[in-house]
N, C-alpha and C positions, 0 to 999 in steps of 0.2 A: 791238388785233390785231382782224384779220377770221376769223371763224367760219365752219364747213363750208359755211353756208348761203350763201356767196359762190362754191362752188365751182359746175362747170356742173353742171347739173340732168340726169340719164341716163335712159332708160328701164330699170327696175329691175328688170322683170316681163318686159321682152325678153331681157335680160341672162341671165338663170334659165332662160327656157325657150330661148336658144340655147347653152347649155352643158348642158344636159339632152339636146337633141337631138344636140348632137357627140359625147356622151359615152355614149348609149344603143348597148344589147347589139346591136342593128341596123348600126352603124357598126362592130361587129368591129373596133376596137382601130385604125382608120385607117392602117393600114400602108401607106406607099407601094408601088404596084404593085398594089394589092387592089382587091377588087370595092369592100369597105367605105371602103378609103379616095376611091374614086369618087363611092360613096352619100355622104360630106359634102361632099366638092366641090359635085356638084350640088345641096346646103342653101345653100351657101355662094356658088356662082353664083346660086341664087333672092333668096339676101338683098340681093347686091349691086344685082341689078334693083329690085329693092323698095325699096330706101333712094334709090336715082337716083344711082348713080356711074356714073362716065363711065369707058368703057377706056381704057387709054395709048398701047395700041396698035388694033388690029384687034375685039379683044374681048376677056372675062378672062382664061380658060385659057390659060396661059403653056405650055406643054410641053416636059419637057427630058428627054435622057439623059445616066447619070452611071454612072460604074463607081465601084462600093463595093465592097471585099473579094473584088476578081477577077471580080463577077458586072455584069451592065449592069443598072440600073434605069432604067424608066420612071418616069419625075415630073409632076407639073404645079401650078403654082403659078395661085394666084388674084390677080390686081395688079387693080387699079379708081385711079380720083384722082378728086379735086373741085378745079379750079380754081382757083387765088387770084388774090383781085379786086386787089391789087397788085402783087405780080412772079410773075405764071403762068407766066415760065421758070424758077424758081427752086422748089427740088424739096426735102419734109421727107419723109421714108418712117417710117410707124407699120407695125411689123408683128410677125408671131409666126407661129409653126410650126401647121400642122392636123392634122400625122401625128403616130400615133403607134406602138404595138410592136406591135400586131394580136394575133392568138392565138399562144400557145404552150403544147403541151399539152395542146389543148382546151378552153385557158381564156383568156378573153377580158378583154386589158386595154385595160380603158375609157380611163384616160389622162385623167379629169377634169380635173383638176388641172395635167397635163403633155400637151396644151398646149390644150387645149378651153376652159380659161379665158381665156388670153390670145388665143385666136382670138374668143373670145363677145365678151369685152372689145372687140378690133379693130371688127369689128362694129356696137356701140353708139357708140364715138365716130364713126364714119363715119357714122353718123345724125344726133349732136350736129354735127358741123361742116359736114353739107350745111345743117342749119337754120340758122346760123352761120357762114359760108363765111369761112376763113382769108384773110390776106394774101399767103398763101404756098402754091402750089400741093402738097398733099397726096396723097402716094400709101397706100394701103393695102394692102399686100402678104403675104397669107397663103401661106407656105411649105410645100412639101412636102417629103420627107427629112429631117430637122432629125438625126432619129434616128439615121439611117444616113451624120452626116459632114455634116450641114450641106449637104446638097446644093442645097436649093433656093435659099438664101442665096447661092451661090456660081454657081449658075447664073444669077441675075437679076442679080449683077454681073458676070459675064463678056460678058452679052450684054443689055447693061442698057437696058429702054423709053425712057430718054432719055438726053441726054448723061451720061457721070457725071462731069464736072466740075459740073454741074447739081444733083448731088445736093449738100446741103449738113449733110443729120445726118438716122442714123434712131434712130427709140426701137422699140426690142424689149422683147415682151411674150415671157413664158415662165414659168408658175406664178405664179398671182398671186390664189389664191380660198384660201388657208388658211394658218396660222400660230399657233399657241396664245399666241406672246407677242404677237401683234399687230401684227407688225415686217413693213414691207414695205421692201427693199432694192432702191437706186438705184446701180448701177455705172458709170462710164464718166466719173467727176469728175476722178478721178486724173490717167488722161489727158489728159482733155481738159477742162483749169481755168477755159474757157471757162461749160465748163456748171454751174461749182460755185454762183453766185449765184444761178440759176433755181430752182438745187435747194433750197437753200438757204429762197428764199423761200416755196418750196410747203410747205418742211418746217415750215415757222413757223404755219401752218395748215391742216396734213394734219388728216385725220379715225383717221387710221392713225399709227403712229410709223414714220417715214421714216427709213431710216437710210443713210448713206451708205458705201461700203465695198465687198469683193471684187473688188478693183480694181488690188493691187498683189500684188508676192511672185511667187511660185512655187507650182507645185500646185494641189492640186483649191479652196481657198480665194479661188483667182484667179478669176475667173469670163467673165473677159474673151471666151476663145475655147471657152467652152462651151454658147454657142446661138447661134442667126444674126446676131447683134452682131458674132461675132467675125470673120467675110469683109467685114463693113464697116470693122474696124479695121486690116484688112490691106491695106485699100485706101486707107488715111488719111484715114476719112470720120470725122468726131464722130457718137460715138452715147451714149444712156445706156439702161440694159439695166434694166428692171423686173421684180424673181421675189422669191422666198422664199428662206429657206433649205429643204436636202432636210428632209423628213418620212418618218416609220415606212412609207407606201406608194409613195415616188418607187420608177417604175420595176415598181410591184408590183401585182396582182390587183386591191388595194384600194384604189385610187387611182377612186372613183367618185365619182359626182356628191352622194351621201347623206352622205359625211365630205369636203363641202366647207362653209365658213362665209360662208353668204349675206350676211350684215352686214357684214363685213370685207370677203368679196369686193368687196361694191360700193362700198362707201370707198375701197379701193385703187384702184379704177376710176376713179373720183372725182378722187382727187389725181392719177394719173396724166394724165387728162383735162384737168385744170388745168395741169400742165406741159406738155403738145403745145403749148395753148392760149396760155402762155408764152413758149414757144420759140419759136412760129408769129411772135408779136410783137417776138421780138430777135433773131431769126434775122440781122439784120446783124453784130453781133458774131460768130456762128458762122461766118457766108460769110467773113468779112475774115480766117480760119485757115485757109480751104481752099486 
């Protein structure tokens, strides 16, 4: 059996630096349409440029207007890509939402796990794939407005930067930096069984306890529509969602960088990187069901 040393080796220092920056008080909780959200976005744009991603359209920012609870919200997704070496016109999306809850009653909701963790992870994944070019083109999409109803993901799919039929799958990250049992869940194999062999193969070598589930039944235990993979599912695009079960600081002011588990976080992101690598190599099987 292969060990954890076979997984992609990521920039762990950059990962922690990214989450620390995104969950800092200066970002004011990154709520959609706020100065804090704009500051977080400026950081993401600098990182996309530093990594050397290419815009999918003319530039990385992708503004949108959406209604939520009868209010009109102005959001901005950040979208870049790496062109595939073999199937440049076939796309895999790797996504996370960068917004959080902002400031409530003068208290900053920093959202370190939710979802600075997923956003910071996407950045280091992009850096790794830039150095190890994929066979298929990968779009790295950082969505705004998830906390207001997956607004950024919905806007992305309603006005996609590439033909929708060329988007073969989505890998979404939302809360991947802490779990007292060392468990990371992968959802999506039940509605899309084509993902199960890939997930099983990664689980066999993962340095965390990778569990499949939270994608059947009804209620809160079914996560399919509870983050940005939901709009992809509604468009019948196969997905895998990586995340942890709720912890005591979920949507609370205590969701701070000091409460993440750096070792677990790094192991989770390496596990996800290996899944994306294998998905890229095996995307023909997923494309066959689109």
